[in-house]
C-alpha positions as CSV (number, residue, x, y, z in Angstrom):
1,M,-31.9,-18.4,15.8
2,I,-33.4,-15.5,14.4
3,K,-35.1,-16.2,11.5
4,S,-34.5,-14.4,7.8
5,T,-37.3,-12.3,8.5
6,T,-35.7,-10.8,11.8
7,L,-32.3,-10.0,10.3
8,I,-31.0,-6.4,11.1
9,F,-30.2,-3.8,8.5
10,V,-27.1,-2.7,11.3
11,L,-27.5,1.4,10.1
12,I,-23.9,1.7,11.1
13,I,-23.2,3.6,8.3
14,A,-22.5,7.6,9.3
15,M,-21.5,6.4,13.3
16,N,-18.2,7.5,14.8
17,H,-15.0,8.4,16.4
18,N,-17.6,10.9,18.9
19,S,-20.3,9.0,19.5
20,F,-21.8,5.7,17.7
21,S,-20.0,3.3,16.4
22,Q,-16.8,4.5,14.5
23,C,-17.4,2.0,11.8
24,S,-19.3,4.7,9.5
25,D,-19.3,3.8,5.8
26,A,-15.4,2.9,5.7
27,G,-17.0,-0.7,5.5
28,V,-15.4,-3.0,7.5
29,C,-18.4,-3.3,9.8
30,T,-19.6,-5.0,6.9
31,I,-18.0,-8.3,8.6
32,G,-21.7,-9.8,10.2
33,K,-23.7,-7.2,10.8
34,H,-26.6,-9.2,9.4
35,Q,-27.5,-12.8,11.6
36,V,-26.5,-15.4,9.6
37,N,-28.2,-18.5,10.5
38,E,-29.2,-21.5,8.3
39,S,-32.7,-19.9,7.3
40,V,-31.1,-16.7,6.4
41,I,-28.0,-18.3,3.9
42,K,-31.4,-20.0,1.7
43,S,-32.9,-16.9,1.1
44,N,-32.2,-13.3,-0.6
45,H,-33.4,-10.1,1.3
46,I,-33.6,-6.4,-0.4
47,Y,-33.1,-3.6,2.1
48,I,-33.5,0.2,2.2
49,G,-32.3,1.8,5.0
50,F,-31.7,5.5,6.4
51,V,-30.1,7.3,9.0
52,Y,-29.3,10.1,10.4
53,G,-26.6,11.5,12.2
54,A,-24.1,14.4,13.2
55,S,-20.7,14.6,14.4
56,G,-20.4,17.2,16.8
57,I,-19.2,20.5,17.2
58,E,-15.4,20.0,18.1
59,P,-13.2,21.5,16.7
60,D,-10.7,19.9,14.7
61,I,-6.4,19.5,15.2
62,N,-6.5,23.0,13.4
63,G,-9.3,24.0,15.4
64,N,-12.0,24.2,12.6
65,A,-15.2,23.1,13.5
66,N,-17.4,20.4,12.8
67,D,-21.0,20.2,13.3
68,L,-21.7,18.3,10.0
69,I,-25.0,17.2,9.7
70,I,-25.1,13.6,7.7
71,P,-28.1,11.9,6.4
72,S,-28.0,8.7,4.5
73,F,-30.2,6.4,2.6
74,R,-28.8,3.1,1.6
75,L,-29.5,0.2,-0.7
76,E,-28.6,-3.0,-0.3
77,A,-29.1,-6.6,-1.4
78,D,-27.9,-10.3,0.4
79,L,-28.0,-12.7,-2.1
80,D,-28.0,-16.4,-2.5
81,L,-25.5,-18.0,-4.5
82,K,-25.4,-21.9,-4.0
83,N,-23.5,-24.0,-1.5
84,N,-23.8,-21.9,1.4
85,F,-22.1,-19.2,-0.6
86,R,-23.2,-15.5,-0.4
87,V,-22.7,-12.2,-1.7
88,N,-23.3,-8.5,-0.3
89,A,-23.2,-5.7,-1.9
90,S,-24.4,-1.9,-0.7
91,L,-24.3,1.7,-2.1
92,P,-25.1,4.5,-0.2
93,Y,-26.1,7.8,-0.8
94,S,-25.5,10.8,1.2
95,F,-26.0,14.7,2.1
96,V,-23.2,16.5,4.4
97,S,-23.7,19.8,5.3
98,G,-21.5,21.8,8.1
99,P,-20.3,25.6,9.2
100,L,-17.7,25.1,5.5
101,G,-20.6,24.0,3.1
102,E,-22.0,21.3,1.9
103,K,-21.7,18.0,-0.8
104,Y,-24.3,15.3,-1.3
105,G,-24.3,12.3,-3.8
106,Q,-23.1,8.8,-4.1
107,G,-21.1,7.5,-1.4
108,D,-18.9,4.5,-1.8
109,L,-19.7,0.4,-3.2
110,Q,-18.8,-2.5,-0.7
111,V,-19.0,-6.0,-2.1
112,V,-18.6,-8.7,0.5
113,F,-18.9,-12.6,-0.2
114,S,-19.2,-15.0,2.7
115,K,-19.0,-18.5,3.6
116,M,-20.9,-20.4,6.2
117,F,-20.2,-23.4,7.8
118,R,-21.6,-25.2,9.7
119,I,-19.6,-26.4,12.9
120,K,-23.1,-27.9,14.8
121,K,-26.3,-28.0,15.2
122,K,-27.3,-23.9,15.4
123,H,-23.5,-23.1,16.1
124,L,-21.8,-21.9,12.2
125,L,-18.5,-20.2,11.2
126,T,-18.9,-17.5,8.2
127,F,-15.7,-16.1,6.1
128,F,-16.3,-12.9,4.8
129,A,-14.0,-11.6,2.1
130,G,-14.7,-8.8,-0.1
131,G,-13.7,-5.1,-0.9
132,K,-14.6,-1.0,-0.8
133,F,-14.4,0.7,-4.6
134,A,-14.0,4.3,-4.8
135,T,-17.0,5.0,-6.5
136,G,-18.2,8.6,-4.5
137,S,-16.9,12.2,-5.1
138,V,-14.0,13.4,-2.9
139,N,-13.9,16.8,-4.3
140,S,-16.4,19.9,-4.8
141,D,-16.6,23.1,-6.5
142,D,-16.6,25.1,-3.1
143,S,-13.2,23.4,-2.6
144,L,-14.2,21.4,1.2
145,P,-12.4,18.9,2.7
146,Q,-12.4,15.1,3.1
147,R,-14.7,14.8,5.8
148,Y,-17.1,16.9,3.8
149,M,-17.4,13.9,0.6
150,P,-19.6,11.2,0.9
151,G,-16.9,9.0,-0.8
152,L,-13.3,8.3,1.3
153,G,-11.0,8.2,-2.0
154,T,-9.2,5.0,-1.4
155,N,-10.4,1.5,-2.6
156,D,-9.8,-1.1,0.1
157,I,-10.0,-4.7,0.7
158,I,-11.9,-6.8,3.5
159,A,-11.4,-9.8,5.2
160,G,-13.2,-11.5,8.4
161,A,-15.1,-13.7,10.3
162,V,-18.1,-14.3,12.5
163,Y,-18.8,-17.3,14.4
164,S,-22.4,-17.6,16.0
165,G,-23.6,-19.5,18.6
166,V,-27.9,-20.6,20.2
167,N,-28.4,-16.8,20.2
168,Y,-25.2,-14.6,20.2
169,F,-22.1,-13.9,18.7
170,F,-18.7,-12.8,18.1
171,G,-16.6,-11.6,15.1
172,V,-13.5,-10.3,13.9
173,G,-12.8,-8.0,10.6
174,Y,-9.7,-6.3,8.8
175,Q,-10.1,-3.6,6.2
176,K,-7.0,-2.3,4.4
177,P,-7.4,1.3,2.3
178,F,-4.9,1.7,-1.0
179,G,-3.6,4.8,-1.9
180,R,-5.0,8.2,-0.5
181,S,-7.8,10.1,-1.1
182,A,-7.6,12.4,-4.3
183,N,-9.4,15.1,-2.7
184,Y,-7.0,18.3,-2.8
185,I,-7.2,20.2,0.3
186,T,-6.8,16.8,3.0
187,R,-5.5,13.9,0.6
188,L,-5.8,12.0,3.3
189,K,-4.6,8.4,3.9
190,R,-6.1,6.3,6.2
191,G,-4.7,3.5,8.2
192,D,-5.6,0.5,8.5
193,D,-8.8,-0.8,10.8
194,V,-9.1,-4.2,12.9
195,F,-12.6,-4.5,14.3
196,F,-14.2,-7.0,17.2
197,R,-17.9,-7.2,17.4
198,A,-19.8,-9.2,19.8
199,G,-23.8,-9.5,21.2
200,F,-26.6,-11.5,21.8
201,F,-30.1,-11.9,19.8
202,E,-33.8,-12.9,20.7
203,E,-36.7,-13.3,18.7
204,F,-40.3,-13.3,19.8
205,K,-43.1,-14.0,17.7
206,K,-42.8,-10.4,15.5
207,V,-40.3,-8.5,17.4
208,S,-36.5,-9.6,17.8
209,I,-33.9,-7.8,19.3
210,K,-29.7,-7.0,19.0
211,A,-27.3,-5.6,21.0
212,E,-23.5,-5.4,20.5
213,I,-20.6,-4.3,20.9
214,L,-18.5,-2.7,18.6
215,T,-14.3,-1.7,18.9
216,I,-12.4,-0.9,16.2
217,L,-8.4,-0.3,15.9
218,R,-6.7,1.9,13.9
219,L,-3.2,0.5,13.6
220,K,-1.8,3.6,11.2
221,E,-1.8,7.2,12.4
222,S,-3.7,8.4,9.3
223,N,-1.4,10.7,7.0
224,V,-2.8,14.2,5.1
225,L,-1.4,17.2,3.4
226,S,0.2,19.4,5.9
227,T,-1.3,22.7,5.7
228,I,2.2,24.2,6.9
229,N,3.8,22.9,3.8
230,P,1.1,22.0,1.4
231,E,4.3,20.2,-0.5
232,T,4.2,17.8,2.5
233,F,2.1,15.3,4.6
234,V,2.5,15.0,8.3
235,D,0.9,12.1,10.5
236,V,-2.4,12.6,12.7
237,S,-1.8,12.2,16.4
238,N,-3.6,10.4,18.1
239,S,-5.9,9.4,14.4
240,N,-5.4,5.8,15.6
241,E,-7.3,5.8,18.8
242,A,-9.4,2.6,19.7
243,Q,-13.4,3.4,19.4
244,V,-15.5,1.4,21.0
245,N,-19.2,1.3,21.0
246,L,-22.6,-0.2,21.8
247,L,-25.2,-0.9,19.4
248,A,-28.6,-1.5,20.1
249,T,-31.3,-3.2,17.5
250,A,-35.2,-3.7,17.0
251,G,-37.4,-5.2,14.8
252,Y,-40.6,-5.9,13.5
253,K,-41.5,-8.8,11.4
254,F,-44.9,-7.3,9.3
255,S,-45.1,-10.5,7.4
256,D,-42.8,-13.4,6.2
257,E,-41.4,-11.1,2.9
258,L,-41.4,-7.9,5.4
259,T,-39.4,-7.0,8.3
260,G,-39.0,-3.4,9.5
261,T,-35.5,-2.7,11.9
262,I,-34.6,0.7,13.8
263,Q,-31.1,1.0,15.5
264,A,-29.4,3.3,17.7
265,A,-25.6,3.5,19.2
266,L,-23.9,5.0,21.5
267,P,-19.8,5.3,21.8
268,F,-17.5,4.6,25.3
269,L,-14.4,5.1,23.2
270,K,-14.0,8.0,20.1
271,R,-11.2,9.5,18.8
272,D,-10.5,13.6,19.0
273,Y,-10.3,14.5,15.4
274,N,-13.1,14.0,12.1
275,F,-10.1,13.7,9.2
276,D,-12.6,11.4,7.2
277,G,-15.7,12.5,7.5
278,L,-16.2,9.2,9.9
279,K,-17.2,11.0,12.9
280,R,-20.7,11.6,14.6
281,K,-21.9,13.0,18.1
282,F,-25.1,10.8,17.7
283,T,-26.3,8.3,14.9
284,I,-30.1,6.2,14.7
285,G,-31.3,4.1,11.7
286,V,-34.8,3.1,10.1
287,A,-34.9,0.4,7.8
288,L,-36.9,-2.5,5.8
289,S,-36.1,-5.4,4.1
290,Y,-38.0,-7.8,1.2
291,N,-37.1,-11.0,1.8
292,F,-38.0,-13.8,-0.5
């Protein structure tokens, strides 16, 4: 199993429909993003990360060009609560710029609890439950739509499970948003997401590697304010298409306390439109973790 100092800070923050993990910061990808093993469960970790992403220039359903640039920082803590219980809390700070303007600010806070069970030697089953909270801004003085906002505007529940073997893992997750964003241009109501991830990992003396495939299914089309009749809402066609992404991560152990990681992602399937701001043409991320 990967040691605690080679935990990967899977920076899925800005990954989206077009290219990287469609996960972006919606939240469900919190499930299983760090390798779970018996050394991890007895230690604490602080992560500082940076992700750079771009949405691409494909127009949205109304013909408006996206071409968003989204650099983002994230602070994260993963803490031992005793008896194989843990809590993970993370908060991003994003800068979004595009043809219509720019917006920056704190994103949505995520808090997820986990409980690990030992199935047999080096085989673990971990359950997760928590939420994403609408702490990020969803409006701006210059009337930008939802995709420019650092927050998604909803409180969501997140749940899932991950099974981890000797050098492989697979997991499932579910995220349900409540209500719709208060963004007065889009008023987005996202559909529920179901997520599947599977991969393998390996550790050498100071270097660790991980490769995984990540699939996200939106169970229902998203719903937005009509541009024709602003008093009604309409479903966004094909906004419930599946996303399939390949992620690769490498870590380097500087010391027992400090580990650096880098990650890139590549899409196989993508959604067409970017109402929620989660779409990316590419993303790449780096992070440092302090383990104690």
